[in-house]
C-alpha positions in Angstrom: -19.2 3.6 -17.7 -18.1 6.6 -19.0 -18.6 5.1 -22.5 -22.2 6.3 -22.3 -20.5 9.8 -23.0 -19.7 8.3 -26.4 -22.6 8.1 -28.7 -21.6 4.3 -29.4 -23.2 3.7 -25.6 -22.3 0.4 -23.4 -22.8 -2.7 -23.7 -25.1 -4.3 -20.9 -23.3 -7.6 -21.2 -19.7 -5.3 -20.5 -21.7 -3.6 -17.6 -22.7 -7.5 -16.2 -19.3 -8.6 -16.3 -17.3 -5.8 -15.4 -19.5 -4.9 -12.4 -20.7 -6.9 -8.8 -23.9 -8.3 -9.6 -25.5 -5.9 -6.8 -24.7 -3.1 -8.8 -25.8 -4.8 -11.8 -28.9 -5.6 -10.5 -29.3 -2.0 -9.2 -28.1 -0.1 -12.2 -30.7 -2.2 -14.3 -33.3 -0.6 -12.3 -31.7 2.8 -12.4 -31.2 2.7 -16.5 -35.2 1.8 -16.6 -36.1 4.7 -15.0 -33.7 7.0 -17.1 -35.2 5.1 -20.2 -38.5 5.7 -19.1 -37.8 9.6 -18.8 -36.1 9.7 -22.1 -32.6 9.9 -20.5 -31.1 6.9 -22.3 -31.9 4.5 -25.0 -31.7 0.6 -25.4 -30.6 -0.5 -28.9 -30.2 -4.8 -28.4 -27.5 -5.1 -25.9 -26.4 -1.4 -26.2 -27.5 1.3 -23.8 -26.7 5.0 -24.4 -27.4 8.9 -24.1 -29.6 10.0 -27.1 -27.2 12.5 -29.3 -29.4 15.1 -28.7 -28.9 15.0 -24.5 -25.1 14.3 -24.8 -24.7 17.5 -23.3 -26.7 16.4 -20.0 -24.4 13.2 -20.0 -22.6 13.7 -16.7 -25.9 14.4 -14.4 -27.3 11.1 -16.1 -24.4 9.3 -15.8 -24.2 10.7 -11.8 -27.8 9.4 -11.8 -26.8 6.1 -12.8 -23.5 5.8 -10.1 -24.8 7.2 -7.0 
């Protein structure tokens, strides 16, 4: 999950492989909400924090895991 702090982001497939299906479904919902807010971007299978928002990464990641 901390890979989101890097400009490369994290593969949704990797999240699905490494976490329970219950967590993954919740993550998908929360990530979609963050995408709508502009806090996350999806590029194919990769989800990432836009470079201009990396300084907010702690808060964005916190919202995804709580």
